[in-house]
N, CA, C and O of each residue as an XYZ file, in Angstrom:
280
protein
N     268.486    149.888    132.520
C     267.910    151.046    131.873
C     267.000    150.593    130.736
O     267.373    149.746    129.925
N     265.793    151.176    130.690
C     264.824    150.792    129.668
C     265.174    151.413    128.325
O     265.610    152.561    128.248
N     264.976    150.637    127.276
C     265.119    151.186    125.930
C     263.883    152.010    125.622
O     262.800    151.744    126.143
N     264.050    152.996    124.786
C     262.919    153.814    124.354
C     262.001    152.944    123.490
O     262.465    152.280    122.563
N     260.706    152.949    123.794
C     259.739    152.146    123.053
C     258.995    153.037    122.060
O     258.684    154.187    122.371
N     258.711    152.516    120.880
C     257.950    153.302    119.909
C     256.541    153.591    120.436
O     256.003    152.800    121.211
N     255.943    154.701    120.031
C     254.571    155.002    120.446
C     253.632    153.861    120.072
O     253.765    153.255    119.009
N     252.697    153.582    120.943
C     251.724    152.526    120.681
C     252.182    151.139    121.079
O     251.450    150.170    120.876
N     253.385    151.018    121.646
C     253.879    149.711    122.087
C     253.002    149.198    123.219
O     252.719    149.927    124.169
N     252.577    147.956    123.120
C     251.811    147.352    124.204
C     252.752    146.553    125.103
O     253.838    146.144    124.694
N     252.302    146.345    126.331
C     253.116    145.661    127.324
C     252.333    144.510    127.935
O     251.104    144.467    127.882
N     253.073    143.586    128.513
C     252.448    142.451    129.202
C     253.000    142.366    130.621
O     254.101    142.834    130.911
N     252.206    141.757    131.494
C     252.609    141.518    132.876
C     252.883    140.028    133.004
O     252.056    139.193    132.637
N     254.059    139.711    133.532
C     254.485    138.323    133.684
C     254.658    138.000    135.164
O     254.832    138.896    135.990
N     254.609    136.708    135.490
C     254.800    136.245    136.858
C     255.706    135.027    136.833
O     255.618    134.196    135.930
N     256.572    134.926    137.823
C     257.390    133.724    137.999
C     257.107    133.178    139.386
O     257.201    133.907    140.374
N     256.759    131.896    139.469
C     256.443    131.297    140.765
C     257.704    130.763    141.448
O     258.811    130.889    140.924
N     257.518    130.174    142.610
C     258.640    129.680    143.412
C     259.437    128.579    142.716
O     260.592    128.339    143.065
N     258.835    127.914    141.744
C     259.509    126.828    141.033
C     260.155    127.291    139.726
O     260.691    126.474    138.976
N     260.108    128.576    139.455
C     260.712    129.108    138.240
C     259.806    129.075    137.025
O     260.236    129.439    135.931
N     258.556    128.647    137.189
C     257.610    128.638    136.079
C     257.149    130.062    135.801
O     256.870    130.823    136.727
N     257.071    130.415    134.535
C     256.663    131.759    134.137
C     255.279    131.727    133.507
O     254.934    130.811    132.760
N     254.492    132.757    133.832
C     253.117    132.828    133.359
C     252.805    134.219    132.842
O     253.258    135.220    133.396
N     252.032    134.267    131.786
C     251.518    135.510    131.257
C     250.251    135.853    132.044
O     249.314    135.055    132.083
N     250.215    137.032    132.668
C     249.040    137.438    133.441
C     248.123    138.360    132.657
O     246.900    138.249    132.745
N     248.708    139.261    131.898
C     247.905    140.205    131.120
C     248.748    140.695    129.947
O     249.977    140.720    130.013
N     248.069    141.081    128.883
C     248.785    141.601    127.717
C     247.945    142.679    127.050
O     246.759    142.831    127.339
N     248.581    143.420    126.156
C     247.864    144.458    125.427
C     247.658    145.735    126.219
O     246.786    146.536    125.882
N     248.445    145.939    127.269
C     248.298    147.111    128.124
C     249.306    148.188    127.748
O     250.361    147.900    127.183
N     248.965    149.439    128.072
C     249.988    150.467    127.937
C     250.938    150.319    129.122
O     250.640    149.609    130.083
N     252.082    150.993    129.045
C     253.121    150.814    130.073
C     252.598    151.152    131.474
O     252.840    150.405    132.422
N     251.889    152.265    131.605
C     251.384    152.682    132.917
C     250.393    151.670    133.485
O     250.440    151.354    134.673
N     249.502    151.165    132.646
C     248.533    150.170    133.098
C     249.190    148.872    133.510
O     248.791    148.253    134.496
N     250.197    148.457    132.759
C     250.916    147.225    133.086
C     251.680    147.379    134.400
O     251.674    146.470    135.230
N     252.339    148.527    134.593
C     253.071    148.773    135.838
C     252.114    148.796    137.030
O     252.434    148.261    138.091
N     250.947    149.408    136.862
C     249.959    149.465    137.936
C     249.460    148.070    138.298
O     249.303    147.754    139.477
N     249.212    147.240    137.297
C     248.743    145.885    137.562
C     249.812    145.056    138.267
O     249.504    144.320    139.204
N     251.057    145.167    137.829
C     252.150    144.446    138.477
C     252.290    144.895    139.931
O     252.511    144.067    140.815
N     252.165    146.191    140.182
C     252.247    146.706    141.551
C     251.103    146.181    142.413
O     251.290    145.891    143.594
N     249.923    146.060    141.819
C     248.763    145.522    142.546
C     249.020    144.070    142.962
O     248.741    143.695    144.101
N     249.540    143.271    142.065
C     249.858    141.882    142.403
C     250.939    141.812    143.483
O     250.825    141.023    144.421
N     251.984    142.630    143.358
C     253.065    142.634    144.346
C     252.553    143.034    145.723
O     253.034    142.519    146.732
N     251.583    143.947    145.779
C     251.040    144.425    147.049
C     250.266    143.342    147.797
O     250.026    143.474    148.997
N     249.881    142.294    147.115
C     249.147    141.201    147.765
C     250.034    140.354    148.662
O     249.530    139.532    149.428
N     251.352    140.541    148.580
C     252.269    139.863    149.485
C     252.661    138.452    149.098
O     253.251    137.737    149.908
N     252.348    138.031    147.880
C     252.772    136.705    147.456
C     254.279    136.692    147.244
O     254.867    137.710    146.879
N     254.890    135.567    147.469
C     256.340    135.433    147.265
C     256.641    135.070    145.821
O     257.306    134.073    145.541
N     256.145    135.886    144.919
C     256.356    135.622    143.504
C     256.873    136.884    142.846
O     256.685    137.987    143.358
N     257.511    136.715    141.733
C     258.107    137.827    141.003
C     257.163    138.263    139.892
O     256.683    137.436    139.117
N     256.902    139.550    139.819
C     256.061    140.128    138.777
C     256.879    141.160    138.022
O     257.654    141.895    138.635
N     256.727    141.233    136.702
C     257.428    142.246    135.931
C     256.641    142.594    134.680
O     255.730    141.881    134.260
N     257.032    143.717    134.108
C     256.413    144.244    132.891
C     257.450    144.200    131.785
O     258.620    144.516    131.998
N     257.005    143.805    130.601
C     257.895    143.812    129.444
C     257.103    144.211    128.213
O     255.906    143.938    128.122
N     257.772    144.860    127.261
C     257.076    145.214    126.013
C     256.746    143.950    125.228
O     257.487    142.967    125.249
N     255.625    144.006    124.545
C     255.242    142.869    123.705
C     255.890    143.001    122.333
O     256.023    144.099    121.792
N     256.282    141.880    121.792
C     256.790    141.819    120.430
C     255.630    141.338    119.561
O     255.158    140.215    119.741
N     255.166    142.150    118.635
C     254.015    141.748    117.812
C     254.228    140.438    117.069
O     253.256    139.767    116.723
N     255.474    140.059    116.816
C     255.747    138.827    116.076
C     255.837    137.606    116.995
O     255.896    136.474    116.514
N     255.849    137.829    118.322
C     256.000    136.726    119.277
C     254.661    136.053    119.544
O     253.610    136.669    119.366
N     254.692    134.783    119.975
C     253.444    134.100    120.337
C     252.802    134.764    121.546
O     253.475    135.460    122.306
N     251.506    134.551    121.724
C     250.757    135.177    122.813
C     251.287    134.784    124.179
O     251.256    135.599    125.101
N     251.773    133.563    124.339
C     252.267    133.083    125.633
C     253.716    132.631    125.479
O     253.962    131.474    125.139
N     254.676    133.515    125.721
C     256.073    133.175    125.492
C     256.600    132.091    126.427
O     257.609    131.454    126.128
N     255.927    131.877    127.555
C     256.381    130.861    128.498
C     255.956    129.468    128.059
O     256.486    128.471    128.549
N     255.012    129.397    127.149
C     254.566    128.099    126.666
C     253.584    127.404    127.604
O     253.286    126.220    127.442
N     253.083    128.154    128.588
C     252.108    127.595    129.510
C     251.184    128.700    129.949
O     251.482    129.882    129.777
N     250.061    128.314    130.516
C     249.090    129.289    130.996
C     248.823    129.057    132.461
O     248.956    127.937    132.953
N     248.451    130.092    133.153
C     248.131    129.992    134.571
C     246.739    129.400    134.712
O     245.769    130.045    134.313
N     246.596    128.186    135.270
C     245.291    127.547    135.341
C     244.375    128.171    136.370
O     243.178    127.885    136.360
N     244.878    129.008    137.254
C     244.053    129.585    138.311
C     243.324    130.817    137.859
O     242.586    131.418    138.639
């Protein structure tokens, strides 16, 4: 169950590949935009996990510590 988010909360779209590596795909989106983008990636049929999470303004831009080179 999702916690209630304060108005103006931004969200990010994350991806996890087959090896367990996590990547930030997009950030600064509203919840609906982030969910739509995650659904678009999932519809492509890749065997990867996509999810949406609220951004913490105090957290670093890339919480996984790596970037997707592609």
